Each structure stands twice: as C-alpha cells, then as structure tokens.
N, C-alpha and C positions, 0 to 999 in steps of 0.2 A: 818660516817665512820664505816665500818664493824668490828666487834670483832671476836675473834677466834671461830672456829667451828670444830667439829669432822668430817672434810671433807678434801679431798686431797689438799695438798699445792704443787705448782710448785716452783722449785728453778731455777732462771735464772739470767744472767747478763742483764743489761739494753739494751745492744746492741748485743745480741746473737740471738734474734728472730726478725729479722729486724734490723734497724740501731739505734733505740732509743725507748723511752718510749711510744711515740705515736704509733709506729709500733707494739710494744708489746701489747698495748691495742687492736689494730685492730685484731691482730692474735688471741688473746684469745677470743674475741667476735665472730670471724669467725669460729674457729675450736674447741675451748676447753671450752666454757662457761659452759657446763654441767659436764665436766670431772675435772675441776679445780675450787676450791672455795677460795683458798688462794694463795698468791704469796710471796715468799722470793726473793726480789730484791737484789741481791748481791751488794756490796757497789757502790753507784751511786753518791758519793760525789767527788769533785776534789781530785785527788790523784797523788802521785809522783812515784808509783810503785806497784808491786805485784797485778796487775789487780784490783786495787781499795782498797786494804787492807793496803795502806799507806795514810790514809785520811789527807787532809790539813784543811778542814773546814766542820763541820757537818751541818752548817746553809745554805749550798749551794748545788744545784744539778749541777753536771758536765754539762756545757753548751751543749756539743755534745749529751747528753742524753735527754735534755728537761729542764723542770722547775718544781716547786712545784705544779703547776696546773695539770701537767701530772700525778704526783704522786697522787694528790687528786682524779682525775678521776678514777684511779685504786682502790683507797681505798674505793670508794663508791660502788664498785661491788665485791671486793675481800678483805678478811682479809690479811693484809700485815705484813711481817716481815722485819725489818731493822737491819743492822749490826751496832754494836758499838764496835770498837776495843779498849776495855777497858785497854789493857796493853800498848798501844803505840800510837804515833801520828807521822805524816810525818816530816822528817828532813827539808822539804821545807815549813812547816807551819809557819804562822806569829809568833806563840808561840816560836818555837825553833830558828827561825831567830832572834827574839828579844833577846833571851837568848845569842846567839852568839855575837850579837852586843854590848849588855850592861852588860853582865856577872852578877856580883853581884848587879848591879843596875837595872836589869831587873825585871819587875813585875812577870815574869814567872820563876825566878831562882829556886823556890821550886817545879816546876812542873816536874822536871827531877831528875833522880837518879844519883848523882855524886859520883864517886868512893871514892873521898877524904873524903866524909861524911859517906858513907855506911860502909866501912871497917875500922877496928880498926886502922890500920896503913896506910890507903889510898889505899891499895892493898890487894887482897885476898891471903892467903897462898896457896900452892899447894894442901894441904888437903881440903881447902875450895872450890877450883875450882873443885876438883874431885867429890864432892858430889852434885854440882849444876846439876839440870836437864836442860841440855842445848841442843841447836840446832847447835852448832858450836864446832869444836874440840879444843876450847880454852875458856878462860874466856869471858863471853858475854859483849862486850863493843864496843863503837865507840869513836873516838877521836873528842872531841869538840874543834874546832879551833876558838878562840875568836878574835874579831876585834883588841884587844890590843896586839896581837901577842903571847899570851899565849895559852897553850893547856892543856886539862885534859880529863880523861876518863869518859864517861857516860854510863849507862847500856843500852845495845842494844841486845835483845834476838834474833831477827830475822835478816832481811836485814838492812843494814846501812841507808836505807830510813825510817826505823821504829824505832824511838827512844822511849825507855820505859818511862813510867810516874810513878812518885813517888806517888802512890795512897793514901798514908797515910797523906799527908800534907793538910793544909787548902786550899791552892791554888788548889790542885788537886781535892779536894772534891767539891769546887765551880765550877770547870771546868766540872766535871762529872755531877753535878746537872744541870748545864746550858744545856749541850748537851742532856742528857736523857729527860729533860723536853721539849726541842724543838722537839725532835723526836716524843714524845707522842702527842704533839700538831699538828703535821703535818702528821698524818695518820697511825702511827704504832699501830698494835694490839698486836704485839709481838716484843721484842727486843732481838736479839741474842748477847750475851756477848762473843765476839770472843777473843780467847787466855786468857780466864778468869783465868785459873789455874796458869798462869805465873805472875799474877798481885800482888800476896802476896809474899813478899820477906823478908827474915830474914837471917842475916849473920850466917854462920855455918850450914845452912840447905840446902835442895834441891832447895829452892826458888820456889817450885811448889806445889800448893794445900796445903798450910800450915794451919793446924788447931790449934786453933780455929779462926785464923785471917780470913780465907776464908769465914766462916759463918757470922762473923761480917760485912765483906765487902759486901757480897751478900745481907744481910738484910738492909744495908744502901742504896743500890741501889733499893731494893724493896720499901723502905719507900718513895723514891723520886717519884716513878711512881704509887704508890698505888691509889691515887685519880683519876687517868686516866683510871683505870680498864685495864691496859696493863700488859701483862705477860712477864716474863724474861725467856730466854733459855740459860743457861750457856753452852758454847761450850768447850768440853774437849775430847781429844783422849787419853785414858789411860786404865788402868785396869778396868774391868766392875764394880768392887766394888765401885769405885768412883762415877759412875753414880747412883748406888744404894743408896749411901750416900746422894747425892743431892736430889734424888727422896724422900728419907726419910724425907727431910725438906720441902716437898710439892712443889718443883719446877719442871717444865718440864725438861726432859733430852733428849739426843739423844740416839737412839739405833744404835751405830756404829758397834756392833758385828754381826748383822744379815747378812750383805753382804757376809762376808767370810764364815759364817756358811752355808749359802745357796749354795755358790759355792762348798764347800766341799761336801755337801749332793748331789748336782747334778753331780759332777764329779764321785763320788764313789757309788752312790745309797745307802747311809747310813744316816739315819736320827736321830740316838740317841742323838748326840750332839746338833743338832738343836732343838729337842723336849725338852731337858733339859733346854735350854735357854728360850724357849717360856713359860715354866712353871715358871721360876724364874725371868724373866725380869721385870723391872718396868712397871706399867700400865699407868702412866702419862708420856708419852714419844712421841717423833716424830721418826718414823722409816725411815730409808734410805736404798737404795741399792747403789746409786751413788750420788756424790756431785761434787763441783768444784775442789776438791782435788782428791787424789787417793783412791783406795780401802784399807780400814784400815786393818792393820795386828796386831798391838799392842793391839787392842781392844778385840781380842779373846784369849788372853793369859789365860790359865787355864780353858777356855771353850772348847778349843780343846787341846789335848796333844801337846807338843812342836813338836814332830815328824810329827804330822798331819798338824800343821801350816806350817812347812817347806815344807812338801809334797805338800800341796795345793798351796803355794806361787810359788814353782818351776813349778807346773803343769799348772799354768796360762800361763806360757811361752810355754807350750807344747800343751795345749788344746785350749787356747785362739786364737783369730784371729788377725794376724798382730800386735803382741806385742812381744817385745824383751827385754832381760835383759839390754841391753845398754841404753834403754830409761830411766832407773832408775839409771844412773851414772852421773859423772861429765861431760861427753861428751854432755849431754843434760841438763846441769845446775841443776842437781837433785841428791842430796845425802841423801834423806829422806828415812831412813830405816824403817819408820813406815807405809809405804803404797806402793801400786803398782799402777803405772799409766797405766790406761786402761779403756775404756768405759765398762760398765757392760754388754752390749749386746755382745761386742767382747770378753770379759772374758769368756762368755758362748759359744764361738765359732760361733757367729752370728747365733745361733740356735733359731728359732722362738718359738718352743715348750718349750725349757728349759727356755727361757726368760719369756714367759707368765706364766709358772708355778712359777717362782721366784716372779714375781709381784703379782700373786694371793696369795701366802703365805704372802707377805708383807701386802697386803690389809686386810687379815684376822687376822693378828697378833695384839696383844694389842698395842694401840697407834694410833696416827694420821700419815698417810703416807705422805712422801715427795717424789716427783718425779723430778729429775733433767731434765733440758730441753733436753739434748742429749738423755737421757733415754726415755723421752716422745715420741720421734720420733724413738726409737730403733736404735740409731745412732751408726755407726761403728767408729773405731779408725780413727782419722784424721791425717794420716801420712804426708799429704802435709803441714798442719800448723805446725806439729811437726818439720819437716825438715827445714821449712822456718825460724822458730824461735829458734830452738835448745833448747826449753824449754819442759821438760818431761811432765808436767801437761797439756800442750796444746793438747796432744793426745785426750783429752776428753773435749775440749773447742771449738768445731766447731762454726763458725759464719754462721747461716742460713739466707739466703735471703727469702723474702716473697714468691717468686716463688718456691723456693726450698721446703719451708714448705708446700705449696699447693700440691706439688708432693709427698712428704714423707708421708703425712697423708693418702694418698690413698693406701699405702701398707697394705696388709692383717694383718700383725702383729700389726701395729699401730691401725687399726680399731678394732681389738680384744682387744687391751690394753685399748682403749677408752671406749669400752663396759664395761670392768671390772671396770674402774674408775667411770663411771657413776653409775654403780650398787653399788659400795662402798659408793658413795656420797648420794644415795637416799634410800637405804633399811634401815628400822628402826632397824633391828637386830644388826647393828654395834654400836648402842648406848646402847647396853645391855652387857651381860656377855660373857666371852671368855672361851670355854671349849675345851680341847684336848681329842678326842675320841681314843679308843684303835685301833691300826693299826699295820701292820707288819713293820719290820725293814726298808724296803725300801719305806715305804709309810707314809703319814701324813694325819690325818683327823682333821679338826678344825670346831667347831660349834660355831656360834655366835647367842645368844638368847636374845630377849627383849620381855618379856611377851609371846604372841602367835606368834610373829615374829621370824622367824628362817632362817639362811643361813648356809649351810654346804659346806666345801671344802674338796674334796678328791684328793690328789696329789700323783702320783706314780713317784718316783724319778728315777726308773730304765727305765721305758718306756717314761718318760717325759709327761705323759698324766694327764690331770686335768679335773675335773668335778665340777660344782657348782649347787647345788639344793637350792631352797628357797621357802618360802611361799609368795603368792601374797596377794593382799589387801583383798581377801576373805578367806585367810589362806589355800588356796589350794596349793599343792606342785607342783613346776615348775622347769624346768631345764634351766639354762642360756646357750644360744647358742652363741658360740664364733667363 
C-alpha cells in the first residue's frame, strides 16, 4: 500500500468518475496516471445522508461502489485518504438504533451526548446556547425517541441523520480506536478527521476547538495510528490562526484560504494579500481551490479586509458564470454563510487563462496540492443537477460518465492543466525550498529550488498570462509549453 508523497491528490466521490470504484480505477489508469499520485475517496461507506457524510459502518464499502478489493487495487497505485467523521455517526447505524431500542441498557448508551447529562439542569441556558459555535439557529439537538415511549434530547450539530458522539467516554474511545485501526489496515495513507473541531465540547464554551482538550484528543488519535505510519489531517474551516496552531503541533492542515485569495487577485489584478498569505501560510499543508463543499469565505477573515471579502463574495455572482445568490439560500436547501456554492472554473467566469493561472499558483505554493474531480476537468456549474435536486452544493457535484470524461479530457484547458500537474509531480524542485521573488503589484513570481533543480512561475494577474521556466536533467533552462 502506498504512503503519502509530495505529489498531487485527486478528490472524488466513488461514483462521480464513472459509476463505482472499478470505473474510477479505469479512468485514472487511462487518463490521469501521471497527473495524479494520491486519491481522497470521499466517504464510500454505507450512509444515510449528506452524500456519504452520515456513515453507518466504517467496516463496509457501500455495495453500489464496490468492495474492499476495489479499494486495495487503488491503494497499490495511489496513496489514499479516507474520511473519518469523528464528530458523529448515522442515526440509522446499528449503534444509535440499539440505543433507541434499549436506552440505558444499551451497550452504546455512553456513545452519545445526552442533554440530561451534559447540561447542569438538563438544558442549556439562553446564554449557553448563544456562545455555542453552531450550524443551526437554535441549540444543537435531535430528539431521541426510545422504544419505551420516552424521549430526550441528544447532541446533533449537523443534520438529524448525523448524531454526535461523546468522544470522552470509554465507549467512544474504543469505538474510535476500532474504526481508525480498521481504516489503517485497509489502505489508508492519510485519514481526514472530518468536523474535528466540533468533537470537543464543554458546557459554557463555544464547544468548538476547545483547548487544551483538542490537543489531548488529537494526540490520542495519533497514538492509535502511529504504528501504521498513517498521517492525520484534521479538517477545520475557521480563522487561519487555527490552522497555524495545528501545524505548530506538526500535523498536516488544509489551506482553505488560498481559493478566495486567488479569486480576489484575479478579479482585481491585486496580489498583495495573496503574497502575504504565501509568506506566512503553514508549509506542512494540503492546498485546495475546490472541494465537495463550497468556496470558503470564513477562512480568509483578517487575510482580506472585511470590505474586500464582501466585495469578492458579491462579485462571484457578478463575474462568475451561471451562479446566483439564490443557490445559497433555503430555496436550495442551503443556509451556509461560510461558503459560496460554485465550481472554481465557473467562479473565474469559465475563463481558461484565469483558471490555469490559479492552478499554477496552487501547484507552486507551499504544500501538497489537491484537485477536486470537477476542477480536474475544468468543470462548469451543473445547473441541471442543481435544479433537479434543489441542493445548492450539487452545483459542483456533477456525475461524469466514462464517455463524457473521454470527451472532456480533450479540451485544451484540461490538456494544459494535465501538463502542469505532471510537471508538478515529476520535477525535483518541488521537494525543495519555496521563495517569493520581487514583483509588481499585479504580478507574482515564485521560485522552487532543490539544490541545482529550479522551477520559476511568473504570473500576471492583469493579463492572466503565466510562464514557467525550469532546469532540465542537465540543468539547462527550459520553458514549459502549455
């Protein structure tokens, strides 16, 4: 099984590039074997909602996607990342169903956060509710309706299909150890701890990224997987200083700030905020431009002035292609104020030059690049799927058939992107140092150096022109033709 490498990782659902994991394997071999070295397979377990993020059982692969042999075949060629939804489990899981059936006699009764035990008087005060970092306009709970006819509140941060776990109990610790160990033994090179910051809760606090509890919990998870040489990637969308704190503990983090900073720079031909972030961002990180969720807004607070954040967010609806404010409202089952739903290619107006420039900056930035499958094919907003489902995030969750992929890879923008990706994966300079060279306000120059190996990006954000020069195996200077 392959372990993590400093080479580009694809993010995809099991059924988004073809119908299943076998199709995905075939597609990668046929078109992307040189461009992709790792794959983040978004949750492929049996699930009751949220496109896989309400898992029922981590020991199984959803039958429609394939089986563990299919996962193994991928793991032999690509380093894989699996999701572990550390904050919650499905309301349809055997664990929660047993709790509802047997209540206090259930062996899983301590796996869940019961309001009657969590709050001093069984209910939070209005002041306590106000300080909770929540995703709903009320206290985060669902009603547990027991077989004996009684009911009580249990903690539920997200959808009612996603019941929170009481991570501090012995029952939860055993549950977490069992699942993390199983994933390590079945091909994971990296485990993404989804909704990680919500998993540490304490009455009277925000119940989000609570220190020092968060570090104790993260270290417990690390101890479980240490012998497997598997890495953890805590997932958190919030102020960039939280990512810096996690990186300071020598864990991988996400760069969720880069997407909006690049959009801002490309819209307005202004690079000072982008340059500042590239100077101070963590080096042990995974960079993104697009993911299965929207384009993050909260992640750039204080990296862009508030008025620039609002300006950029509003102008996505102005300069972006086929994206409207209504797609981010209750009419499309989406009230998430933290992100904008749009494919990255369409956020840049379906502009090939702007898109390639953004990807070039991502590939030269510190960290390991991740490319979402829609972005891999320079995909436009999927308005058909959006309207059929009335789910805002589906605008960037197109289902590609094998024939469609064969067609899309022939587009010139995709061919140029694949050249950039192959270059990023094979040139030795990217295993060395990152330097930002002096440049004008509307430009960016990045140098990657590893001994005598060198690669230089010159990006002009006003003209959307980019050039890449590099040293070949004989250390002669060459230009990358895109």
